[in-house]
N, C-alpha and C positions, 0 to 999 in steps of 0.2 A: 189572718186566721179569720174564720167566718164568725159573725157575731152571735151574741147569746140572747135569744130572745128573752124577753123580760128584764134585761138589764141594759144591753146596747140600744134598746129602743125605748127607754124608760125615760119619762120627762122629769121624774123625781121631783114631784111639787107636793103629793098629798101623802097621807099615811098609806093609803092603799097601794101607792106607787112602791114604798119603800116594801111592804110585805109582798109585792109581786118581784121587787128586786132581789130581796132575802130568800123568797122561794127559787127562784131562778139559780140563784149560786149553790143551793145544796140539793136540788132536784136532780141534778147531772151526776151526783155521787151515788146513785141507787145501783147501778150496775156492779159497782166496786165493793159493796158491802159483803162481809164474810157470811157464812151459812147462819150462823147464831147472831150475828148483827152486831157484835161488840167490836168490829175491825173495820178499816176502809183502808184499801190500798189501791192508790191511782196507778194507771199502766206506765209508769217510768221507773227506770231501772237505777237512777241515781240514788246516793245513799246519803244519809247525816252520819253524824260523830256518835250517835247512840244507838242501841239495838233495834232491829226491825220491828219487834212487838211495839216498842214505845213510839216508833214512827206510824204504826198502825193505828195506835191509840190515838195519836194525835189526829189522824183523819176522822175517827169516831168523835173526840172531844171538842175540838173546835167549833164545829157545827153546833153546839150546844150553846152557843152565845145566841143564836136566834131560834132554836128548836123550840124552847119552852114558852117563847112569845107567840110563836105560830100556832100552837096547838089547837087554839079556840078560834082560829081564823077560817074563813071561807074560802078554800084553795082548792081551785080547780086543776090541780096537776097529781101526776102519779108519784108524788113524793110521800114515802110511809114515815110520818114523823113518829108514829109511835114505835118504830123499830127503835129509837134510841132508848125507848124506856126499857124494853126487852135487853138490848146490848148491855144496859147498866148493871143488868143482873148477872148476864153471864160472863161479863168481863171482869167482875169482882169474885167470881166464883172460883175457887183453887181447884176444883175438881173439873172445871169445864176445860175444854182444848183450847178455848179463846180466852182464859185468862190473862190478865194484863201483866202479871208477874209480880213478885216482891219487889219493894223498893231497895236501893242500895243509897250511898252516900251521893249528893249531888246528882239526882236521877231525874231525867227527863219526864217521868211519871209525875214528879212533883207540879211540873208547869201544867200539865194537862189537867191536874185536879182543881185549878182555880176555876175553868169554866163548868167543871161537873158542880162544884160547890154552888157557884152562883146560880146554875140552872135548878138545884135544889132549894135554894133559897128563893128564887123567883117563882116555881111552880111545884111546892112539895107535894101537894094531893096529886098531882097528873102523874109523877114519878114514883111516890110511894104507896098512893091508894090500893094498888092491886099487888103489891109486892108481898112475899111470906116473909114471915117473922126471921127465917134460917137467911134468906136472901138480904134482909136488911142487917142482920148481923155481918154477914159476908162484907157488905157494903162499909159498915162501921170499922170493921178490922182492916179493911184495905185502905181506907182514908187514915185511920190512925197511925198508920207507919210513918207519915210524913214528919211526925214528932220524934221518931226515933232515930234518925239518920241527919247528917252533916248537909248544911245547905249553904251555899254562898251568901256571903252578906251584900247583897243587892236588891234588886226588885222583886226577886224571888220571895223575899220574907213575905209579901203580900198573899203568896200562895198558901203560906202557913195560916196566915189571919183568917182567909176565907174558909178553908176546910174546918178551923176551930171553930168559927162562926156556925158553920153548918151542923157541926157534931153537937152542939148543944141547943141551938135554936131549932133544927130540924130533927135530928136524928136521937134526942132523949139523952144525950151524955151530960152528967151534971156540969154545970158552967165552971165550978171550982176547980174542975180537973183540967181545963184548958185556958182559964182566964189568965193565968200566969204567963203562959208561952204567948199569949196574945199582947198582953201587956209589955213584954220583953221585945217582942217583933216590932211593936209600933214605936217603942222607944228608939230602937236601932234605926228603923226607917225614917224616923222624924229628923235623925241627926244627918241624914242625907241632904236637907234643905241647905241650900247656898242662896239664899234671897229671893225677894220679889216673887215669892210662890215656886220658884224652880229648885228642882232637885237634881242631884248628880245620881247616877246609877252606880250607887256605892259611895263609901267616903271620898270627897274631893281631894286628891293628894297626887304624889309623885307619882305612882303607879297609874292613875286614871283620873282623868277630868272630863268626864262624859255628860253632856247635858243637851241630848237631842230627843228625838220625839219618844223614844224608849222610856226614859224616866219621866218625860214629859207628858205628852198627849196619851199615849196607849198603853201605859204601865203604871206608874206611881200617882199622876195626877187623876187619871182613871178611876185606880182603886181607892183613892180617897173619896171622891166622888159617890162611888157605889157603897161605900162603907157608911157615908151619911144616909144614903138611900135605906139602907137594911138595919144599920143601928143608931141613927142619928137620935132617937127619942131616948135611948139607953144610955148614951154617951155623949151628953149635950156639950161639954167642955171640948171634946177632941172635935166633934160634929162641927162646932162653931171655928175652931182652929183650922179645920180642913176647908170650910166653906171660905174663910178669908184667904187661904192659900189658893184657891181657885179663882177668887177675885182678882188677887194679885198677878198671878199667872196670866189670867185670861186678857188683863188689861194691855198685855204685848205680844200674846201669842197670836192674836189675830194677825200680826204683821208678817208671819209666815204664810200666808195665803194670799194669792192675788186677786184682783176683782173678777177674775174669770172661774174661780175656783180651784186652780192650782196651787198645791203646797210646793215649797222648797224642799227638795230632797237633800237630806244632810243627815251624817251619820249612819248606823248600821240598821239592819232590818228593813231596807227599803221595799223589800218583796213583799212587805204587809200591806203596801199600797194604801187604800183608804182608810187603814186604821188611824193615819193622821187626824182625821177628824173625830176619834173617838171621843176626844175631850168636850166636843160640842155636845154629842149624844150624851154623855154622862151628867153634863152640867145642867141639860133640860130636864132629866129624869130627877137630880136632886135639888131641881128648881132654887138655884142660887143665881141671884141677880149680879150683874158685873157693872162696872161703873161705866160712864159715857167714853166712847159712843156705842158701847154694847149694851147698854141699860135697857133695851128693849128686846123681849124675846123673839120678835121678828128678825133682829140682826142676827142672833144665833142661830135661828132657822136658817137664815140665807147662807151663813158660813157653812152649815152642814150640807145643805141641799145643793149649792153650787159645787162643792166638792164632788159629790157623788155624779153630779151631770158631766163634770169634767173627765171623771173616768169611765163615764158610760161610752164615751168617744173613743176610747182607746180599746179596740176590739182584739186586738194582738196580745191582751193579757190573758186570753183563753185558748186552750188546745182546742184541735179538731173536734173533740167531744164535749165541749164547753167546761171543762174542767179549768181551774185557774193554773198557770204555769209558773214556774221561778222565773222573776225577773221584774222588771220595772213596767214599762210601756210596751215592752215586747220580750221574748224569752232570752234570759241572759245569766249563765252561769258563773260569768267573771264575778258579777256583784254578790254572789250568794255567800252565806256564812256557813259554817261547819255544822251548824245546828238547824239547817234548812232541809228537811226532807220534802219529797213531792207534796206531802199533806201540810206542811207548815203554813202554808200561804193563806190558809182560812183563818188565821188570827185576825185578817181584815173584818171579820164578821162583827168584832167588837162594837165596830159603828152602828150596827143596827140595833145596839141596845136601847135606842130611842123608843122603840116598838114597846117597852115597857109603860110608855104612856097611853091610856086608852084613846078612843076616836073623840070623847068629849073633852078632852084636855084641850085647854087653850093654844098649846103649841102647834094644833093641827090647823085651827081655824085663823089664827093671826096672819096678816100679811107678811110675807117674806120681804125683808128690807135689804137694800144693797150693801155692799162692802163698806165698812168703816171709812176706809179711806175718803169716801165722798162727802165726810162730815168733818174731816180734819180742818178746813179752814174757818168752821165755827166753833171751834173749841180754844180754851186756854189753858195753859199748865194748871191753874187754879182749879180746873174740874178734875183733877188726877190723871192726866193723860197728856202725852206730848201733843201739840197741833202741828209738827214739823213732819214732813214725809221721810225724815231722816231721824233716827233715835238709836241712843246707846242702850242696849239691853246688856247689863254688865253680866248678871249669873253666867249666861253662856257665852259670854266674851264675843259679842257681836255687835256690830252696827248695822241697823236693817235700813235699806233704802227702799221705800213703798212710793216710787215714782211712777208716772203713768207710761214712760219708755220703756221701763226694765224693773222688775222685783227681785231683790237680791240681797244677802247680808254679807259684810264684810268681816272676816273671822279670824282670830288668834287666840290660842289658849287652851283649845281642846285637845286631848289625845288620850292614847290609851296603850299600856304595855301588853295587855293581853292579846292572844294571837287571833284577833279577829282579821278576815281576810280583807287585804287592801284597806288597812286601818290608816294609813297614810293619807289616801285619797277620800276617805271617809271623814276624818275629823282634821286634817292639816292643811287642806288647801286656803287660800286668800279669801275666796268667794265663792258662792253657789247660786243657783239661779231657777227660780220657778219655771223659766222658759227653756234653758239651755241645760238644766241637770248638772251633773259632774261625770267624770269619766274614772274608770277602773279598769286594769291597774294601772296605778298613775305613771309608771316607769315608761310604758309605751302609749300613754296619752296623758302628758303634764298639764292638763289645763288649769288656770287659775292658781298656779303653785310655781314655786322654784326647783329646777332640777339642776344639780351641779356635779360635775366631774373633775378629778384631778389625773386622769389617765387618758385624755385626748377623746373622750367619748366612750371608751370601751366600757366603762360601768358607770352609772348615774346612781346620785343619791337624791331622795326626794325631801323635800321639807316634812318634818315631822317633830313632835315633841316640843314646841316652842316653848320658851320660858320668859319669865318676866314680863308678862302682858300687862299693858297699862294704857290709859286714856291720856291722850296729850292733847292741848289747845293748838291749832293751826289758825293762823290769820289770813283771810281771804280778803283781798283788796280789790273792791269793785265799787267804785264811787265812795262807799263808807267801809272802813275795815270792819269785818265781821269775824269772830271767832268761832270755828266750829271744832268739834271733836275728832280725833284721829286715833287709830288703834296701833300701838307699837308694840313689839315683842323681838326676842332674839332667838336664834337658832344656830346650833352648833353641828355642822354636817358630818363631821367624823370625830368620834371619841380620840383618837391616836393622833389628831393634828390641831393644833392652836390657831382654828379657823372661825370666827364668829360673825354671823350676819344678822345685823339688826334691819327690821322693815317697819316701815311707816305705811299704813293704809289709810288714805285720804278721800272720803267720800264728797264729790263735787257735784254730784248729780242737780242739785238745786240751782248752782250758779252755772256749771257747764252740763247741760243735760246730756245724759248718756256715759258721763266719764268719771272714772275714779283713778288715784294715782298712788302708784308704789314707789316708795324712797327706799333703796337697799345701800346699807354701808355695810360693806365686807371689809373685816381687820384681821390681820393675822401677826404673828410674832416670830420674828426671824431669829431672835436669841434663843428661842425655845428650840431651833432644829428644824423648823418648818421646812426650810429650803433643802435639807439633806432628804426630805421625802419626796417633794414634788417641786416643780418649776412653774407651774402654772394652774390655773383653773378656768374652766369652761362653766358660765352661768346660763342657763335658760329660764326666762320668764315668760309665761304665756297667759293668754287671755282666755276667754269663754269659748268653748268648743262649739261649732255651729253645724247644723244638719247639712250635708255637702251634697245632697241630692236634687235633681230638679223634679219639677211635676211630671215630667215624661220618663223618670226612671234613671236618667244619665247622671253625672257628676257636674257640678257648677265648673264652668271653664275659666281659664286664666283671663282676664280682661284689663283694658287700658284704664288709669287713674281718673282720666277725664270722663269714663262713662258713669252716669249716675242713674240710669234705667234698667241696665241687665243685671242679673244675678251672676256672681261669678266671684273670682278672689284676685287682688292684685298685691304687690308689695314692691317698694323701693328703698332708697336708703334711709327714709325716716320711718317707715311705718308699713303695717300689713292690714288690710281691710278685707273681709269676707261679707258677701251678701247672698242670701238663699231665701226660700220660702219660709224660714225660721225667723230670719230678722235679719240683723247685720252684728259682725263681732270684728274687732279689731284691736291693734296694739300699736304705739308709737314709741321710739325710743327720745325720751326728753332729756337725756343727759346733756347733749351738747347744746339745749336750750335751756339750762339751768343755771343760776347764777350762784356759785359756792363761796358767796363773799363770808370772809370770817374763820374759813374752815382752813383750807390750805389752796395752793394752786393746783386745781384738779386738771391732771393732764387729760389731752384728748382720749375719751373712751367712746368709741362708736360700736353699735352693735349691727349684727346682720339680722335684718327682718324676713321672715319667710312664713309659708304657711305649711305647717307641720301636719301630714296626712295621718291621723290616728288609726291603730289598727281597729277592724271593724267590731262591732258589738262591745266595745269600751265604754260608750256613753250609754247613761241610763235611758234617755230619752229618744236618742237619734241612733241607729246602727251604724251609719256612716258619716263620720265628722272629719273637719278640718280645724286647726287650733292655729289662731294667730300667735306668733312668737319672735322672741328676740333672743338671740345669742352672743354673749360677750366673751371675749377672752382676757383673762386677768393675769399678769405677768407677776409672779411672787417671787421668784429669786432674784430679779434683778429691776434695772429701770424699764419703765414702759406704761403699761396701762395704770398700774397705782402707784403713787408716789409715797416713798418711805418718811416716815417722820423722822426728823433728824435728833440723833441722840438717844432715842430709846429702844431701837431695835423693831419698832411697829411699821407694819404697813397698812394702807387702807385704800379702797376705792369707793366711790359714791355712783350707784346706777340708778337711773330714775325711768319709769314707764309710766305712759298714760295709757289706761285700758278703758275701751270703749264697748258698749252693747246697747243695743235697740230690739227688743221683741216684736215679732210680727203681730202679735196682739195688741201693739199700741196703735196700730193702723196709719202709721205715717207714710207719706209718699217717698219716693227713693230721693226726690231733689231736697226734701227735707232733712233727710238723713244724712245726706251728703253735707249738707250745710253745717249739720251739727258736728260731723266727723271733722271738718277744717275748723272748728272753734275749738281751739286746744289750749290748755292752761301753760304757762310758763312758771318756774319757780324761782325763787330766791330763798336760798338756805343760809342761815347764818347760826353760829353755835352748833352746839351737838344735835339739839332737837328742835330748836326754835325755827319755825317756818314761816314763811309770808310767800302766799300764792296769789299772783296778780295776773289780770287779763292781758293778753298780748296786745 
């Protein structure tokens, strides 16, 4: 796709750079404004699950995250900022042909009210100064509808809050008419907190366990910080509570961004792209100081600006007319959700809320400081933050690995039963990556997850809804025995079969650079009649998907294992390694190299290692990928792969995979990567979960 002047050529260093970047993003919307300026429809025929009027309201409302902040700027483009002021009048006028419509229960119009409310709170005189009383009445009536209809008990409740704040702070509604609703909403929203500043998108429970960027950076945390900005002086108790929440959240959230600015894609709404960094913008506006190593505002500035610079290099996020497309680093409808209209993508403009800070604010004059990982060696736990490059972040059930070679979390415990597209891929994988992203739909691209089948591969079940997640201690023997944290969980692939798979994820990147290990224990009950359903089970474990294109536009070739300088892929009896312009990704079968002392006599279980060519356009970052994989065959009905435990009718088998990855951004030469690939861990397993990992 062609670049977008003002964004793809933007250094994102100064306030004027951000003004230019925000202006470029909304200026391309001019041709698609309706006659009376209340709607914007991009030239795409794709649809969301709500009505077209609401979708075109999205097009109008989402730019309001920046429009009020640009009204007083010296902008030398053809963008008509004041059209949004006129559009606010015509869109809320029930006699206008561009009326946005009355609200119903769980209505998308509720979502778009948030940016409208924040625009009115940010620049009331600009929007209301020339508005006639009848138009103000229409605006009030339209906004007040949000209190008369059902709303889902999730982050949407913040839309309630900001609309009601606007009604009494800007539009003259008596406070006592709406304060009870604000208090009720905030009480419910606060019940979503799951510790350390993190919130779930709704109550954490059997139906959903979601703690990704939505309830994190660009929804709940973002809204809490704006609440401090607009109401902090009037509600000091809650403002202090939200300030502490931001401090706790920020103390670990920085680990989701790598030193080059890329964030780890995880969860839903990835098409909102640089909304990932909205937390840093709102944090600066609320003037909340984080603990070390983020206690300098220059560090916060660096987190924000590096992220914008990373996206400025992704020109494929734009259509040929300069409008944003649905996708991540390129157009991709596989990853979209049912609530993504062509206009939805402009939620990313939340990140420019930092333009609330005027030129004279210290944020714009302080030096931009490097990524906090550069300070880790100088910190200690007594300073309030882990000095390790590996850290457990329990609320989202992650172990973050912030190592120079690769930046990723190990993950177990999140899920949702809501019908979000590709939910297994977005929440159920073992790992996600700032360099390699993840793939959807996972049945056709099962990177970093388990795929199992009981019908010889005719149908596959992907890991989802893990249960019993917990942190266990694994002993690493390397001169001195050191205990490290590992993440364990269970998964039952089929409701109608008594098959259970326990997986333990072990981060080893500090001892074995580039590596983490997965230990899988599959158990089944023969007495429950499992064998009458199936005789065997196929299990595929896969590593990180890797860009399979060469710089010349071809596909990376097969190469010999001895080659250390060429891009390509190879597989043999023990493993599969891929190398391309994106880095290296591999997997090895460690089952035969594991001592299963104290469990049972593990029978020979050897997998087939291969490079799986994923369907095109399934990965968020690279449209063509290969995935290093291992496939195992497990005999359930009789002797063979797994050994039946005597007397109790149970069968089990253990499978062990070593997963290897190094990002190209690490700058390592091919010989170094090859040496890292050859230095593999071996395991000694005793008991059910007591592990000892020793150097080969």
